[in-house]
N, C-alpha and C positions, 0 to 999 in steps of 0.2 A: 450654613455658616452660623456659628454661635453669636447671639446678640451681645453687644457690649454691655457691661454692667456699670452701675453707679452705686458705690458703696461708701458708707460713712461710719466713723466712730466719733461720738459726741461725749465729752467729759465735763461735768459740772461739780466743782468742789466748794461747798459752803463751810466746811469745818465746824459743824454744829457743836454747841456746848464747849467750845474752846475759846481762849483769848484771841484767837486768830479768826473768829467767825466772820463770814461774809454772808450776804443775803440774796444777791441776784444771780449767782452763777448757775444754779439749777434752772431758774427761769430762762436764762439765756439759751441753754442748749435745748430746752423743750420748745422754745419759740423757733429755734433754727430747725429742729426736727420737722415742724409743720411747714416751714418754708421750703425745705428740701423736697418734701413730698408734693406740696401744692404748686411750686413754681419750677422746680428743677428735675422732676420726674424720677426721684429716688423712690424705690419700693420700701415699704415699712420693714420688710424682712431683711433688707440689706443695710439697715441703720441700727447700730449697736449703741446704746446709751448707758453710761456709767455715771452714777451720782452717789453722794454719801448721805442721801436723806435716810431717815430711819426706815428700816425694812427693805432697803435696796438689795436687789438680787445679786448685783455685781458691783462691789465697792471699787472706787477709782484709786486703788493702790498703784504704786509704781509698776509692780510686776503685772498686774491685771491690764493696765493701760498699754504697756509694751507688748503683752501677748495679743491683745485685741488688734493693735496696729500691725503687728507681725502677721497675724492671720489674714488681715485684709490685704496686705501687700502680697502675701503668699498665694492668694486666689486671683490676683490681678493678671490680666492679659492685655495685649496691645489694644488700645482704643478705650480701655476702661477709665472711668473718672473716679478718683479717690478723694475723700475729704475728711479732715480731722479738725474738730472745733474744741478747743480747751478754754474754759473759763474758771479762773481760780487764782491762787497766789503764784507769784514768780519770785525769783531771787537771783543773786549773782554769787559765784564761787570763785576763789583764786584759780587762775589758769594753770593747767597741768602741761600746757604745750611747751616744747623745747624753745628756749629763747624768749618766752613771753612771761617771765616769772611775775612781773608786776601787773599783768593784765587780768581782767576778770571775765569770766564766761557766764553765759545765761542758762537758766534752768527753770523748769516748772516744778511746783511743789504738790505732788499727789497727797491724798489724805493721810497716808502713813509716813510722809516726809522722805520717801525713797526717791530722791531727786532724779528727774529725767533731763538730760543735758543736751546742748547743741550738738555734741558728738553723736548721741543716740539718734537724733533726727537726721543727721548727715548719713549715718550708716543705713538708716531706714530708706532714705531717698535713693541711695546707691544701689539698693536691691530692686528698684522698680524695673519692670520689663520695659523695653523700648516702646514708645508709643502710648504709654499711660500718662495720666495727669494726676498729680498729688497736690492738693491745695490744703493749706493749714492756716487756720485763724487761731491766734493766741491772744485772748483777752486777759492779759496778766501783766504785772510790772516787769520791767527789764526784758520785754519780749522781742525787741529788735535784734536780729541776728540769731534767732533760735535754731535756724538750720545752718550749721557751720559751713563757712566758705561759700554761702549763697551770695550772688551779686546784688548789691544795693541798687534799687531803682528809685525808691523814695525813702529818704532817711535823714540822718543828721546833716548831710551836706546839701540837702534839697531845700530850695525856697520856692514856695508856690504862691503866685499872685502877690509877690512882694511881702509875704508874711515874715515876721521875725520870730525866731525861737525864743520866746520870753515867757516868764511866769505870769499867769493871770489869776484873777479871782477864782477860787474853787468853791462851789456851793457847799453849804454846811452838811448837806446830805451825802457828800462824797466821802468814801473811805479808800485809802490806797490799797491795792491788791498786791502787797508785798510783805514778805517776812524777812527781816534782816538776817544776814548770814550768822551773826552771833547768836540769835534766837534759835536758829536751826541747829547750830552746834550745841547749844545748851540742852535742847530737846533730846538730841541723839545721845548726849553724854549720860543723861538719866537712864537710858536703856542699856548702854554698853558698859558703864562704870569705868571707862578708860579716860585717863587724864592726858589728853592731847588736843591741840588746836587743829590737827589735820583731819578735815572732815571726811576724807577718803577712808581713813582708818576706821572711823565710826560706821560709815555706810557699809563697808565690806564686812565688818564684824557683825553687824545687825542683819543685813540683807543678803550677804554672801554673793552667789552667782546672779542674784536679781538686781544687784547694784549697777549703777551706770557704767558703761564702758570707759568713761573718762577716768574712773578710779581703778579699773582693772588693768588698764594698759599703761606702760610707762610713756614718758613724754616723747620719746623717739618713735614709738609705735603709733601714737596719736597723730604724729606728723604724716604718717603714711596713709591715713584715711582721707583720700582725695575726693573732690567733687568730680562728677562727670561733666564734660564740656560739650554741648550744653546739657543740663539735666532737667528733670521734670518737676523739681521742687518749687512750690510757690508759697511764700509765707506772707500773710497779712498780719502784722503785729499791732497790738493796741497802742504801743508807744515805742519810743526809742529805747536803746539798751540802758541808758542812764536815767530813764524817766519812770513814773508811776502810771498805772492804769486805774481808773476810778470804778468803785462799786457804789452804785447809787441806791439809797434807801429812803424814798420820799417819806416825809414826816406827816403823813395823813392816812386815814383809814382806807381810802380808795387807792392809794399809791401802791404800785407794784415794784419791788426791787429789781434792778437790772445792772449789768455791766455797761458802762458808758459806750465802749467800742462796739460790743455786740449789738446794743440798741441802735447805735448810729448806722451800722450796716443794715439792720432790719428796716430802718426808716428810709435809707437810700434805696433799697430794693423796692419798697412800697411806692415810693415817689417816682420811680423810673421802671415802668413795666417792661420796656424794651431791654434787650441784652446790654450789659455794660462790660467794659474791659476790666481787668484786675486793677490797672492804674486808675481808672475812673472811679471804681469803688473806694479806693483808699483816699484819693483827692477829695471826693465828696464827703467821706466820713470825717476827714480832717476839718473841712469847712463846717460840718454840722456840730462837731464838738466845740469848735471856736465860738459858734453862735450861742452855745449852751453855757459859756463861761468856763470851759475846760481847755483853755488855750495852752495849758502847760503839758498837755498830752498830745503827742504828734504820732498818729498811726504811720506805719512804714510798709514798704513793699520790697521784698527780696525775691528775685527770680531771674531767669534769663531774659534778654531783650525781647525775644520772640513771645515769651509768656506774659510780659508786661502788657502787651497789646492784645493778648488772647482774651476771649470772653470769659468772665468769671464763671467757674464751674461748667465751662464749655457749653454755655447756653447758645442756642442757634440765634444769630442776629435777626 
């Protein structure tokens, strides 16, 4: 009988030499790579890393990220454990879904600005063979709800230990991991030379078939992309859909830049060598960020009821 596999795709986007530059995202995924191998028994050959550092062998473009995720899901069999960690910018785009014209949907921003949206992650999860596990960490702004139609376990409607969702002091070293929609529109317009505020037109013109499904399908077709009940998707988001996630760049020579949420997860795991549930990881990460003065950032959990209590990355208790 074939042994189950543990596979991962790790993506860090620092956007070097641009006005959107971040500093900790590549550090985040390299730290996670070590954690996956040392604690969760992932083999190095089953971990694919995409970063935009100079000389990178595989740049984290929208097409490359989706191909890497598609290959991982394509190899999966029942019992396999799949993991995706993204650290970089996030954004929100006007909803294309029928009847939700005023709503905004969530997306991550690859290094080439070829947005990957909540619809793309929903379609990916829908392809999973029964009995697999797919865990996604998105350390990016507006990351709550990045798997479309996934059930909220910890989110905007959740109060933990009487906490109130309020803005708190943000350290000077923090930078929001977000690119405003208008900035993305302006960036793409420079490449397409098309005068329209419809971002889908720009993405389809510039990226063609590699653009997000959200912009290739009409609103009625988008409505037919359903979630499986229950499904195997598990999303740990760095913040709520209407919030920012912080990129921390300590102002000293010894300081190492990091994403606040990614770092919180690493510290939670270090402080708790025993197995933790997905819900425990998120609750503890929330508490850690609050102690660090990042109370405006509320990590969330989206998954089935069963997976909320399941062990993070299926670690044996």
